[in-house]
Backbone as JSON Lines, residues from 0, in Angstrom:
{"i":0,"aa":"X","n":[12.28,0.73,4.55],"ca":[11.16,0.12,5.26],"c":[9.86,0.5,4.54]}
{"i":1,"aa":"X","n":[9.03,-0.49,4.32],"ca":[7.72,-0.24,3.73],"c":[6.83,0.49,4.72]}
{"i":2,"aa":"X","n":[5.99,1.36,4.19],"ca":[5.01,2.07,5.01],"c":[3.65,1.91,4.34]}
{"i":3,"aa":"X","n":[2.66,1.5,5.12],"ca":[1.3,1.29,4.6],"c":[0.33,2.19,5.34]}
{"i":4,"aa":"X","n":[-0.48,2.92,4.59],"ca":[-1.52,3.76,5.17],"c":[-2.88,3.15,4.86]}
{"i":5,"aa":"X","n":[-3.74,3.09,5.88],"ca":[-5.1,2.61,5.7],"c":[-5.62,1.93,6.95]}
{"i":6,"aa":"X","n":[-6.93,1.91,7.1],"ca":[-7.51,1.28,8.28],"c":[-7.63,-0.23,8.05]}
{"i":7,"aa":"X","n":[-7.34,-1.0,9.08],"ca":[-7.26,-2.45,8.96],"c":[-8.6,-3.12,8.63]}
{"i":8,"aa":"X","n":[-9.71,-2.45,8.89],"ca":[-11.0,-3.06,8.59],"c":[-11.5,-2.74,7.18]}
{"i":9,"aa":"X","n":[-10.72,-2.03,6.39],"ca":[-11.09,-1.75,5.0],"c":[-10.67,-2.93,4.13]}
{"i":10,"aa":"X","n":[-11.59,-3.42,3.31],"ca":[-11.33,-4.61,2.49],"c":[-10.06,-4.45,1.65]}
{"i":11,"aa":"X","n":[-9.89,-3.32,0.98],"ca":[-8.73,-3.16,0.1],"c":[-7.43,-3.08,0.88]}
{"i":12,"aa":"X","n":[-7.47,-2.57,2.08],"ca":[-6.28,-2.55,2.93],"c":[-5.97,-3.97,3.4]}
{"i":13,"aa":"X","n":[-7.01,-4.74,3.73],"ca":[-6.81,-6.13,4.15],"c":[-6.13,-6.95,3.05]}
{"i":14,"aa":"X","n":[-6.47,-6.67,1.81],"ca":[-5.84,-7.37,0.68],"c":[-4.33,-7.1,0.66]}
{"i":15,"aa":"X","n":[-3.94,-5.86,0.87],"ca":[-2.52,-5.5,0.88],"c":[-1.84,-6.09,2.11]}
{"i":16,"aa":"X","n":[-2.48,-6.04,3.26],"ca":[-1.91,-6.64,4.47],"c":[-1.66,-8.13,4.28]}
{"i":17,"aa":"X","n":[-2.58,-8.82,3.63],"ca":[-2.42,-10.25,3.37],"c":[-1.2,-10.51,2.49]}
{"i":18,"aa":"X","n":[-1.03,-9.72,1.44],"ca":[0.1,-9.92,0.54],"c":[1.42,-9.63,1.26]}
{"i":19,"aa":"X","n":[1.45,-8.57,2.05],"ca":[2.67,-8.27,2.8],"c":[3.02,-9.4,3.76]}
{"i":20,"aa":"X","n":[2.01,-9.99,4.38],"ca":[2.24,-11.12,5.28],"c":[2.72,-12.35,4.51]}
{"i":21,"aa":"X","n":[2.11,-12.65,3.38],"ca":[2.51,-13.79,2.56],"c":[3.95,-13.66,2.08]}
{"i":22,"aa":"X","n":[4.34,-12.42,1.75],"ca":[5.7,-12.18,1.27],"c":[6.7,-12.02,2.42]}
{"i":23,"aa":"X","n":[6.19,-12.09,3.66],"ca":[7.02,-11.97,4.86],"c":[7.82,-10.68,4.86]}
{"i":24,"aa":"X","n":[7.15,-9.58,4.54],"ca":[7.79,-8.27,4.48],"c":[7.51,-7.49,5.75]}
{"i":25,"aa":"X","n":[8.51,-6.79,6.23],"ca":[8.34,-5.92,7.38],"c":[7.8,-4.59,6.88]}
{"i":26,"aa":"X","n":[6.94,-3.98,7.68],"ca":[6.36,-2.7,7.28],"c":[5.89,-1.96,8.52]}
{"i":27,"aa":"X","n":[5.68,-0.66,8.34],"ca":[5.08,0.19,9.36],"c":[3.67,0.49,8.88]}
{"i":28,"aa":"X","n":[2.69,0.34,9.77],"ca":[1.29,0.58,9.4],"c":[0.79,1.85,10.07]}
{"i":29,"aa":"X","n":[0.19,2.74,9.28],"ca":[-0.43,3.95,9.78],"c":[-1.94,3.8,9.62]}
{"i":30,"aa":"X","n":[-2.64,3.79,10.74],"ca":[-4.09,3.58,10.73],"c":[-4.81,4.9,10.43]}
{"i":31,"aa":"X","n":[-5.09,5.13,9.16],"ca":[-5.8,6.34,8.74],"c":[-7.01,5.94,7.93]}
{"i":32,"aa":"X","n":[-7.98,6.82,7.89],"ca":[-9.17,6.57,7.09],"c":[-10.42,6.34,7.9]}
{"i":33,"aa":"X","n":[-10.29,6.25,9.21],"ca":[-11.47,6.0,10.03],"c":[-12.01,7.28,10.69]}
{"i":34,"aa":"X","n":[-11.18,8.3,10.77],"ca":[-11.59,9.57,11.34],"c":[-11.85,10.57,10.21]}
{"i":35,"aa":"X","n":[-13.01,11.22,10.21],"ca":[-13.28,12.19,9.14],"c":[-12.18,13.25,9.04]}
{"i":36,"aa":"X","n":[-11.71,13.45,7.83],"ca":[-10.7,14.47,7.58],"c":[-9.27,14.01,7.63]}
{"i":37,"aa":"X","n":[-8.99,12.81,8.14],"ca":[-7.57,12.43,8.26],"c":[-6.93,12.07,6.91]}
{"i":38,"aa":"X","n":[-7.73,11.9,5.87],"ca":[-7.17,11.67,4.53],"c":[-7.02,12.97,3.75]}
{"i":39,"aa":"X","n":[-7.54,14.06,4.31],"ca":[-7.47,15.36,3.63],"c":[-6.39,16.26,4.21]}
{"i":40,"aa":"X","n":[-5.5,15.72,5.01],"ca":[-4.41,16.54,5.56],"c":[-3.42,16.85,4.44]}
{"i":41,"aa":"X","n":[-2.74,17.96,4.51],"ca":[-1.75,18.29,3.48],"c":[-0.68,17.21,3.33]}
{"i":42,"aa":"X","n":[-0.3,16.59,4.45],"ca":[0.74,15.55,4.41],"c":[0.27,14.34,3.61]}
{"i":43,"aa":"X","n":[-0.98,13.9,3.84],"ca":[-1.47,12.73,3.12],"c":[-1.76,13.07,1.67]}
{"i":44,"aa":"X","n":[-2.33,14.26,1.41],"ca":[-2.62,14.66,0.03],"c":[-1.35,14.81,-0.8]}
{"i":45,"aa":"X","n":[-0.23,15.11,-0.15],"ca":[1.05,15.16,-0.87],"c":[1.45,13.77,-1.36]}
{"i":46,"aa":"X","n":[1.04,12.74,-0.63],"ca":[1.33,11.36,-1.03],"c":[0.31,10.84,-2.03]}
{"i":47,"aa":"X","n":[-0.96,11.17,-1.81],"ca":[-2.04,10.7,-2.68],"c":[-3.07,11.81,-2.85]}
{"i":48,"aa":"X","n":[-3.02,12.52,-3.97],"ca":[-3.95,13.64,-4.17],"c":[-5.41,13.2,-4.3]}
{"i":49,"aa":"X","n":[-5.66,11.9,-4.44],"ca":[-7.03,11.39,-4.52],"c":[-7.63,11.13,-3.14]}
{"i":50,"aa":"X","n":[-6.79,11.22,-2.09],"ca":[-7.23,11.04,-0.7],"c":[-7.94,9.7,-0.49]}
{"i":51,"aa":"X","n":[-7.32,8.62,-1.0],"ca":[-7.88,7.28,-0.88],"c":[-6.86,6.35,-0.23]}
{"i":52,"aa":"X","n":[-7.37,5.3,0.39],"ca":[-6.52,4.25,0.95],"c":[-6.81,2.96,0.21]}
{"i":53,"aa":"X","n":[-5.87,2.04,0.19],"ca":[-4.55,2.02,0.81],"c":[-3.52,2.8,0.0]}
{"i":54,"aa":"X","n":[-2.42,3.1,0.67],"ca":[-1.27,3.74,0.06],"c":[-0.03,3.07,0.6]}
{"i":55,"aa":"X","n":[0.92,2.78,-0.27],"ca":[2.17,2.13,0.13],"c":[3.33,3.01,-0.3]}
{"i":56,"aa":"X","n":[4.26,3.26,0.64],"ca":[5.5,3.96,0.28],"c":[6.64,2.98,0.48]}
{"i":57,"aa":"X","n":[7.45,2.84,-0.56],"ca":[8.55,1.88,-0.56],"c":[9.81,2.58,-1.04]}
{"i":58,"aa":"X","n":[10.64,3.02,-0.09],"ca":[11.89,3.72,-0.43],"c":[11.69,4.8,-1.48]}
{"i":59,"aa":"X","n":[10.72,5.65,-1.28],"ca":[10.48,6.76,-2.2],"c":[9.41,6.49,-3.24]}
{"i":60,"aa":"X","n":[9.19,5.24,-3.6],"ca":[8.12,4.91,-4.54],"c":[6.79,4.96,-3.79]}
{"i":61,"aa":"X","n":[5.82,5.64,-4.36],"ca":[4.5,5.74,-3.74],"c":[3.5,5.09,-4.67]}
{"i":62,"aa":"X","n":[2.77,4.11,-4.14],"ca":[1.8,3.37,-4.94],"c":[0.48,3.38,-4.18]}
{"i":63,"aa":"X","n":[-0.61,3.73,-4.88],"ca":[-1.92,3.62,-4.26],"c":[-2.8,2.76,-5.13]}
{"i":64,"aa":"X","n":[-3.94,2.35,-4.6],"ca":[-4.9,1.44,-5.21],"c":[-4.42,0.01,-4.94]}
{"i":65,"aa":"X","n":[-5.26,-0.75,-4.27],"ca":[-4.85,-2.06,-3.74],"c":[-4.33,-3.01,-4.81]}
{"i":66,"aa":"X","n":[-4.99,-3.09,-5.95],"ca":[-4.52,-4.02,-6.99],"c":[-3.15,-3.6,-7.53]}
{"i":67,"aa":"X","n":[-2.93,-2.3,-7.65],"ca":[-1.62,-1.82,-8.1],"c":[-0.54,-2.15,-7.08]}
{"i":68,"aa":"X","n":[-0.87,-2.01,-5.8],"ca":[0.1,-2.34,-4.74],"c":[0.43,-3.83,-4.76]}
{"i":69,"aa":"X","n":[-0.58,-4.67,-4.89],"ca":[-0.37,-6.12,-4.93],"c":[0.52,-6.51,-6.11]}
{"i":70,"aa":"X","n":[0.25,-5.96,-7.27],"ca":[1.08,-6.27,-8.46],"c":[2.5,-5.73,-8.29]}
{"i":71,"aa":"X","n":[2.61,-4.52,-7.75],"ca":[3.93,-3.92,-7.54],"c":[4.78,-4.78,-6.61]}
{"i":72,"aa":"X","n":[4.24,-5.14,-5.44],"ca":[5.02,-5.94,-4.5],"c":[5.27,-7.34,-5.04]}
{"i":73,"aa":"X","n":[4.32,-7.91,-5.73],"ca":[4.51,-9.24,-6.31],"c":[5.6,-9.26,-7.35]}
{"i":74,"aa":"X","n":[5.76,-8.16,-8.08],"ca":[6.77,-8.12,-9.13],"c":[8.18,-7.92,-8.57]}
{"i":75,"aa":"X","n":[8.27,-7.53,-7.3],"ca":[9.58,-7.26,-6.69],"c":[10.02,-8.32,-5.7]}
{"i":76,"aa":"X","n":[9.32,-9.39,-5.61],"ca":[9.63,-10.38,-4.57],"c":[11.04,-10.93,-4.68]}
{"i":77,"aa":"X","n":[11.88,-10.51,-3.76],"ca":[13.26,-11.01,-3.64],"c":[13.95,-11.18,-4.99]}
{"i":78,"aa":"X","n":[13.71,-10.24,-5.89],"ca":[14.36,-10.28,-7.18],"c":[13.77,-11.24,-8.16]}
{"i":79,"aa":"X","n":[12.75,-12.02,-7.76],"ca":[12.11,-12.96,-8.66],"c":[10.68,-12.51,-8.89]}
{"i":80,"aa":"X","n":[10.28,-12.5,-10.12],"ca":[8.92,-12.06,-10.45],"c":[7.9,-13.08,-10.0]}
{"i":81,"aa":"X","n":[6.9,-12.62,-9.26],"ca":[5.75,-13.47,-8.91],"c":[4.63,-13.24,-9.93]}
{"i":82,"aa":"X","n":[4.67,-12.08,-10.56],"ca":[3.66,-11.72,-11.54],"c":[4.27,-11.89,-12.91]}
{"i":83,"aa":"X","n":[3.62,-12.64,-13.74],"ca":[4.14,-12.91,-15.08],"c":[4.0,-11.67,-15.95]}
{"i":84,"aa":"X","n":[5.04,-11.32,-16.63],"ca":[5.02,-10.16,-17.52],"c":[4.55,-10.57,-18.91]}
{"i":85,"aa":"X","n":[3.74,-9.72,-19.5],"ca":[3.26,-9.96,-20.87],"c":[4.35,-9.57,-21.86]}
{"i":86,"aa":"X","n":[4.47,-10.33,-22.91],"ca":[5.49,-10.03,-23.92],"c":[5.04,-8.94,-24.85]}
């Protein structure tokens, strides 16, 4: 199951939410980033030492930075590449 961390009103999180919806993927959303200090917890820093959102965990793979998440999920769409690979 995909897990997404970030507050829904953050532009970069909205970008990832849109892609997950377009790809019709199920995910669990953790609303973090709106309360001071909730990105500096040891648990979150273990996932992202930069303490930034969004963050996506996908069966052990951890990806942060919205554009990286969008490219990562686009490249895995049901076994067919949505993102063209450079030769």
